N, C-alpha and C positions, 0 to 999 in steps of 0.2 A: 504494499499499499504506499502510496508516495506520500499522501495527505488527507485529512480529514476536513471537510468545511461543516461546521455546526450552525444550525439558525434555531433559535429558540422561538418558537409557534405562540406559545404561552407557557405558565408556570408548569403545566404538566405535559408538555408537546415538543417533541424535536422532530426536524428535519437534518438527515445528516448524508452527506455525499461523500465516500469513500472513492477518490482520485484514483483512478487505474486499476479499480475492482470490478468484476461482472456477477452473472446471476450466482455462480457457485458460492462465493463470500456473502452476498447479502441474503441469499436463501437460508445459509447456514447460521449467520446472526440472527435473523428473524425468527428461525425456529428455536435456538437458545433463548432468545427474548421472551418467547411464547411460553417458555418453561415457568415462568416468572410471574408468580400469582398477584405480583404488585403491576404488572404490564398488564392494560387492557386492550392495547391493539398495536400492532408492529406488521408492518406490509413496505413492500419496497415496489417501485416503479422504475423500468427501464425505459428512459427518453425514445430510443430508436433500437430497432432490433441489430442493427450494424454497429451500434455506439456500446461505448462500456460506461457510457454516463447513466447514472443511476441515483436515486435517493431514496434512503430508509426513513420512515414516518414511523415515531414511537409515541404511544400515549401510556401515561401510567397514572397510577394513582397519585404517586407522588415521586418528586427526583427521578426523571427519565435519564439524565446523565448518570446515575449510580446504577440503574438498571442495566443501561449500554456497556459501561465499565465492567460489570459482573459477569454479564454474559460473553464480552470479549476474553474475560479471565478464565469462564469456565471450558469455553471454546480452545482456547490456547493450551489449558493443560489436557484436554480430551485429545487434540491433536498430536500433544508431545505422547501421550501414553500410547497411541497408535503406532507411532514411529518407533518408539521403544520396541513395542511388540514386533514389529517386522524385521528390526535390527536383530532382535534375538532368533528370531526365525531362519533368518538368511544369514546369520553370523556377520554382519558387518552392514556398513552403510551402503545404500542406494547410489 
């Protein structure tokens, strides 16, 4: 990810553009957000099918920034666990 552009829409709503990311990342972070009971709504919209430009919308009961931060941390932890599993399985790094 090159950078993230965060726009606060209201006290409980955010719009975030993760520059350089596509469907895979947006879908993963959205799914992790929806696991949090504080999150009322999480979705993303791709501006054009051939573009990597998309925006994530998050509405939470409170502090959507915290929900996004925690979802990203859980995603990173799980991705690390998967990488470790395959390293052990294959005996080395890919």
